[in-house]
C-alpha positions as CSV (number, residue, x, y, z in Angstrom):
1,C,-22.9,-8.4,2.8
2,T,-26.3,-7.3,1.8
3,L,-27.8,-3.8,2.0
4,D,-28.0,-2.7,5.7
5,S,-25.6,-5.4,6.9
6,E,-23.5,-4.5,9.8
7,V,-19.7,-4.7,9.1
8,A,-16.6,-4.1,11.1
9,L,-13.7,-2.3,9.5
10,R,-10.1,-2.2,10.6
11,V,-7.4,-0.2,8.8
12,G,-3.7,-0.6,9.6
13,G,-2.2,-1.5,13.0
14,D,-1.9,-4.9,14.4
15,F,-4.9,-7.2,13.7
16,F,-5.6,-10.9,13.4
17,F,-8.3,-13.4,12.7
18,D,-8.3,-16.1,15.4
19,P,-11.9,-17.5,15.8
20,Q,-12.6,-20.1,18.5
21,P,-14.7,-23.2,18.0
22,G,-17.8,-21.8,19.7
23,D,-17.7,-18.5,17.8
24,S,-20.4,-17.7,15.2
25,P,-19.4,-18.2,11.6
26,V,-18.6,-15.0,9.7
27,E,-18.3,-14.1,6.0
28,L,-14.9,-12.4,5.9
29,V,-14.0,-9.6,3.4
30,L,-10.3,-8.7,3.2
31,I,-9.2,-5.6,1.3
32,A,-5.6,-5.1,0.4
33,G,-3.5,-2.7,-1.6
34,G,0.1,-3.3,-2.7
35,V,2.3,-4.7,0.0
36,G,-0.5,-4.4,2.5
37,I,-1.4,-7.9,1.3
38,N,1.2,-9.4,3.7
39,P,-0.8,-9.7,6.9
40,L,-4.0,-10.5,4.9
41,F,-2.3,-13.3,3.1
42,S,-1.4,-14.8,6.4
43,I,-5.1,-14.5,7.4
44,L,-6.1,-16.2,4.1
45,L,-3.7,-19.1,4.8
46,H,-5.3,-19.5,8.3
47,I,-8.7,-19.5,6.6
48,A,-7.6,-22.3,4.3
49,D,-6.4,-24.2,7.3
50,L,-9.8,-23.8,9.0
51,H,-11.5,-25.0,5.8
52,G,-9.2,-28.0,5.6
53,Y,-9.7,-28.9,9.2
54,Q,-13.4,-28.5,8.9
55,E,-13.5,-30.8,5.8
56,G,-11.3,-33.4,7.6
57,K,-12.7,-33.5,11.0
58,G,-16.1,-31.7,10.8
59,N,-15.6,-29.9,14.2
60,G,-13.9,-26.8,15.4
61,Y,-14.7,-23.3,14.0
62,K,-17.1,-23.4,11.1
63,M,-15.7,-21.0,8.5
64,E,-18.0,-19.3,6.1
65,T,-16.7,-17.7,2.9
66,A,-13.7,-15.4,2.6
67,K,-13.4,-12.8,-0.2
68,L,-10.2,-11.0,-0.9
69,Y,-10.1,-7.7,-2.9
70,Y,-6.5,-6.9,-3.8
71,S,-5.3,-3.9,-5.8
72,A,-1.9,-3.1,-7.3
73,K,-0.5,-1.0,-10.2
74,N,-0.2,-4.1,-12.4
75,T,-0.3,-7.9,-12.2
76,S,3.5,-8.2,-11.7
77,E,3.0,-6.3,-8.4
78,L,0.3,-8.6,-7.1
79,L,2.3,-10.5,-4.5
80,F,1.3,-14.1,-3.8
81,K,-1.0,-14.2,-6.8
82,K,-0.1,-17.9,-7.7
83,N,-0.6,-18.9,-4.0
84,I,-4.0,-17.1,-3.9
85,L,-5.1,-18.8,-7.1
86,G,-4.1,-22.1,-5.6
87,L,-6.2,-21.4,-2.5
88,M,-9.2,-20.5,-4.7
89,N,-8.8,-23.7,-6.6
90,A,-8.4,-25.8,-3.4
91,F,-11.5,-24.2,-1.8
92,P,-13.8,-23.2,-4.7
93,G,-16.6,-20.9,-3.6
94,K,-15.2,-20.7,-0.1
95,I,-12.1,-18.6,-0.9
96,T,-12.5,-16.0,-3.7
97,C,-10.4,-13.1,-4.9
98,R,-10.8,-10.2,-7.2
99,F,-7.6,-8.5,-8.3
100,H,-7.7,-4.9,-9.4
101,V,-4.9,-3.3,-11.4
102,T,-4.7,0.5,-12.0
103,Q,-1.8,0.9,-14.5
104,Q,-1.6,-2.4,-16.4
105,R,0.4,-1.9,-19.7
106,S,0.9,-5.4,-20.8
107,Q,-1.5,-8.3,-21.6
108,I,-2.8,-10.1,-18.5
109,C,-2.0,-13.8,-18.4
110,K,-4.9,-16.2,-19.1
111,E,-4.7,-17.7,-15.6
112,L,-5.4,-14.3,-14.0
113,Q,-7.8,-12.8,-16.6
114,P,-11.0,-14.1,-15.0
115,H,-10.1,-12.6,-11.7
116,V,-8.7,-9.2,-12.7
117,T,-10.5,-5.9,-13.3
118,G,-9.0,-2.5,-14.1
119,K,-7.0,-1.0,-16.9
């Protein structure tokens, strides 16, 4: 987003991301805290499928970038972190994630360090 961009925000409830081939591409921002990652991780997997399909066939929905912002107390409470790192590696620049920890007491592993902010 840029200054003065229009965004849609949805908090809680049942929600999904199911774009159709003719829909306009969007840049998706997903924000999760704690176990709230569960439905957003499913959306992230769907986005990866869309990118994979787009690369393989070149038709269907044209997915733009997806950015995930995910916060937890510490890195051990970041669910699906290895899977998320794998998606970022599989689709560099198309799927990105910033992890934020609020009560980290131990050293953050090297694999996560570039993607983690917080204490």
